[in-house]
C-alpha positions as CSV (number, residue, x, y, z in Angstrom):
1,Y,-71.2,-6.9,-17.1
2,E,-72.3,-3.3,-14.6
3,A,-75.6,-4.8,-14.7
4,I,-74.4,-8.1,-13.3
5,V,-71.9,-6.3,-10.8
6,I,-75.4,-5.0,-9.6
7,D,-77.2,-7.7,-9.5
8,I,-75.2,-10.0,-7.5
9,K,-74.4,-8.0,-4.7
10,E,-77.8,-7.0,-4.8
11,K,-78.3,-11.0,-4.1
12,S,-74.8,-10.9,-1.3
13,K,-77.4,-9.3,1.2
14,Y,-79.0,-12.6,1.3
15,L,-75.5,-13.7,3.5
16,N,-75.1,-9.7,5.2
17,N,-78.2,-10.7,6.6
18,L,-77.1,-14.5,7.6
19,P,-76.1,-14.8,10.8
20,I,-72.3,-16.0,10.7
21,K,-73.1,-18.9,12.9
22,Y,-75.7,-20.4,9.7
23,I,-72.2,-20.0,7.1
24,L,-70.5,-21.9,9.2
25,E,-72.9,-24.4,10.1
26,F,-74.4,-24.9,6.5
27,F,-69.9,-25.7,5.3
28,N,-69.6,-27.8,8.0
29,S,-72.9,-29.7,7.4
30,L,-71.5,-30.2,3.4
31,A,-68.4,-31.5,4.4
32,I,-70.5,-34.0,7.0
33,E,-72.2,-35.7,3.5
34,W,-69.2,-35.5,1.6
35,L,-67.8,-37.5,3.8
36,S,-70.4,-39.6,4.9
37,N,-71.2,-40.5,1.4
38,P,-68.1,-41.9,-0.5
39,E,-70.8,-42.5,-3.6
40,S,-70.5,-38.5,-3.5
41,K,-69.8,-37.1,-6.8
42,F,-67.4,-34.4,-5.1
43,L,-65.5,-37.7,-3.6
44,K,-65.5,-39.4,-7.4
45,Y,-64.6,-36.6,-9.5
46,F,-61.9,-34.4,-7.4
47,S,-60.6,-37.0,-5.1
48,S,-57.1,-36.6,-7.1
49,M,-57.6,-32.7,-6.9
50,G,-57.8,-32.1,-3.0
51,A,-60.7,-33.4,-2.4
52,S,-59.9,-34.2,1.1
53,F,-58.4,-31.2,1.7
54,L,-61.3,-28.8,0.7
55,I,-63.4,-31.4,2.9
56,N,-61.4,-30.5,5.8
57,F,-61.4,-26.7,5.4
58,I,-64.5,-26.2,5.4
59,K,-65.1,-27.7,8.6
60,K,-66.4,-25.5,10.9
61,S,-63.7,-26.2,13.3
62,N,-61.1,-24.7,10.5
63,L,-63.3,-21.9,9.3
64,E,-64.1,-20.6,12.7
65,P,-60.4,-20.5,14.2
66,L,-59.3,-18.7,10.7
67,L,-62.3,-16.4,10.8
68,S,-61.8,-16.0,15.0
69,E,-57.8,-14.5,14.2
70,S,-59.0,-12.0,12.2
71,L,-62.2,-10.4,13.6
72,N,-59.8,-9.9,17.2
73,N,-61.0,-13.3,18.6
74,N,-64.8,-12.5,18.1
75,I,-67.1,-13.5,14.9
76,N,-69.8,-11.0,15.9
77,Y,-67.7,-8.3,14.1
78,I,-69.2,-9.6,11.6
79,D,-72.7,-9.7,11.7
80,N,-73.3,-6.4,13.9
81,F,-71.9,-3.7,16.1
82,V,-70.0,-5.6,19.0
83,Y,-68.6,-2.8,22.4
84,V,-65.2,-2.2,22.5
85,E,-63.9,-1.4,25.9
86,N,-60.7,-0.1,26.0
87,L,-61.6,2.3,22.3
88,Q,-65.2,2.4,24.1
89,R,-67.1,2.5,21.0
90,K,-68.9,-0.1,18.4
91,I,-67.3,-1.5,15.7
92,M,-68.2,-3.8,13.0
93,A,-66.5,-5.8,10.1
94,H,-68.6,-5.0,7.3
95,P,-67.9,-6.7,3.4
96,K,-65.8,-5.3,1.0
97,G,-68.1,-5.4,-1.6
98,L,-67.3,-7.7,-4.7
99,I,-64.0,-10.2,-5.1
100,T,-62.6,-11.1,-8.1
101,H,-60.5,-13.8,-8.1
102,W,-58.4,-14.5,-10.8
103,L,-57.8,-18.4,-10.7
104,A,-54.5,-20.7,-11.7
105,G,-55.3,-23.7,-14.0
106,N,-53.2,-26.0,-12.4
107,V,-54.4,-26.4,-8.6
108,P,-58.6,-26.2,-9.1
109,V,-59.1,-26.4,-4.9
110,L,-57.5,-23.3,-4.2
111,G,-60.2,-21.6,-5.7
112,M,-62.5,-23.4,-4.2
113,I,-60.6,-21.7,-0.9
114,S,-60.2,-18.1,-2.2
115,L,-64.2,-18.5,-3.2
116,I,-65.2,-19.7,0.2
117,Q,-63.3,-16.8,2.2
118,G,-65.7,-14.3,0.0
119,I,-68.7,-15.8,1.7
120,V,-67.9,-16.5,4.7
121,T,-66.6,-12.7,4.5
122,K,-70.2,-12.3,2.9
123,N,-69.2,-10.2,-0.1
124,A,-70.3,-10.4,-3.9
125,N,-67.5,-13.1,-5.9
126,V,-66.6,-13.1,-9.3
127,I,-64.5,-16.0,-10.3
128,K,-62.3,-15.4,-13.7
129,L,-61.8,-19.2,-14.9
130,P,-58.3,-20.1,-16.1
131,R,-58.0,-21.7,-19.4
132,E,-56.7,-24.7,-18.6
133,G,-59.8,-26.6,-16.9
134,G,-61.7,-24.1,-16.3
135,L,-64.9,-25.6,-15.6
136,I,-63.3,-27.4,-13.5
137,L,-64.7,-25.0,-10.5
138,P,-68.5,-24.7,-11.7
139,F,-68.7,-28.0,-11.1
140,M,-67.7,-27.8,-7.9
141,A,-69.2,-25.1,-6.9
142,R,-72.6,-26.9,-8.1
143,Q,-71.7,-29.6,-5.9
144,I,-72.2,-26.4,-2.6
145,A,-75.3,-25.0,-4.5
146,E,-77.1,-27.9,-4.4
147,H,-76.1,-29.0,-0.5
148,S,-79.1,-27.8,1.8
149,Y,-78.6,-27.0,5.9
150,D,-81.9,-27.5,7.5
151,A,-81.4,-24.2,11.1
152,G,-83.9,-25.3,12.8
153,K,-85.9,-22.0,12.1
154,F,-85.5,-22.2,8.6
155,V,-83.2,-24.0,5.8
156,I,-80.5,-23.0,3.8
157,N,-80.2,-23.4,0.4
158,G,-76.5,-23.4,-1.3
159,S,-78.6,-21.9,-4.6
160,D,-79.2,-18.7,-2.3
161,I,-75.5,-18.5,-0.9
162,M,-73.8,-19.3,-4.4
163,S,-76.7,-17.1,-6.5
164,S,-73.7,-14.1,-5.2
165,C,-70.7,-15.7,-7.5
166,K,-70.7,-15.3,-10.9
167,F,-68.4,-17.6,-12.8
168,V,-66.6,-15.9,-16.1
169,Y,-64.3,-16.1,-18.6
170,C,-62.2,-14.4,-20.9
171,D,-58.9,-14.5,-22.6
172,R,-55.6,-13.0,-20.9
173,E,-54.9,-11.1,-24.0
174,D,-58.1,-9.2,-24.1
175,S,-57.5,-6.7,-22.5
176,I,-60.6,-4.7,-22.9
177,A,-62.0,-7.7,-20.6
178,Q,-59.6,-7.7,-18.1
179,K,-59.5,-4.3,-17.2
180,T,-63.3,-4.4,-17.3
181,L,-62.8,-7.3,-14.2
182,S,-60.4,-5.3,-12.4
183,I,-62.0,-1.7,-12.8
184,N,-65.5,-3.1,-10.8
185,S,-63.4,-5.1,-8.3
186,D,-63.3,-3.8,-4.6
187,I,-60.7,-6.2,-4.1
188,R,-58.6,-8.2,-6.0
189,V,-57.1,-11.8,-5.6
190,A,-54.7,-13.4,-8.1
191,W,-53.4,-16.8,-8.0
192,G,-50.3,-18.3,-10.1
193,G,-46.7,-17.4,-11.2
194,R,-45.5,-13.9,-11.3
195,E,-46.1,-12.6,-13.7
196,A,-49.3,-13.8,-13.7
197,V,-50.3,-12.0,-10.4
198,E,-48.2,-9.0,-11.7
199,S,-50.4,-8.5,-14.6
200,V,-53.1,-8.7,-12.9
201,M,-51.8,-5.7,-10.4
202,S,-51.3,-3.8,-13.4
203,L,-54.9,-3.2,-14.7
204,P,-56.5,0.4,-13.7
205,R,-58.3,-0.5,-10.2
206,K,-60.9,1.7,-7.7
C-alpha cells in the first residue's frame, strides 16, 4: 500500500503543475457535456442519486466562489506565491499531500463532492469505498476519466486527473488495513454516522 501512496502522490504532480483556472474549466466543461446530453451514462444511471446536484456543484460558477472563499478571495494562491501587502511577504496555499476519504454507502454523490474538492485543491486522493454500493463511485469516476477539455494550447484528459486517485476497499473490522489507510493519510475525511466517524477518529494518525 505504501508503494501505491508513493505512486499517486507522484501522479498528483500533474495537478500541481496545472493552473487552477484550467481545472475549474475542465469540470465546468464536464457539467456542460452532461447537461447537453440527456442520454449520457451519468444522467442515465445516476439521475436518482443526486446527479443534478453534482452537476451544479462542479460548475465553475459554484466551485470558483467556494475555492476563493477558502483562499482569501484569490484562487491564485493555489498556483503561485502571491505578495500580501499587509503581511509584507509572499504566501501560497500548498496541497497537504494525500487525502483519504472514508465514505458512507447511502449517499454516493457526497463521495464525489468530497473527491472533487480533493482534486481541486491539487491533492492525491484515496477513496475507501463502502460495502454497500461500493462500485457506484468508481463508475462515476470513470465518467470523469473519459472526459477531455481542449484548453487551447493543450488538452486536459480526465484520465490524467484521475490517475492521482485510488479506490480501495477493506472490511470495517480489518483493523490492520484501517490503520494502514489512516497512518498514510495527510488528511482524513470521514462521512457517516457518529459511530463511523468516531471509529476513523480513533485510528492512529500522523
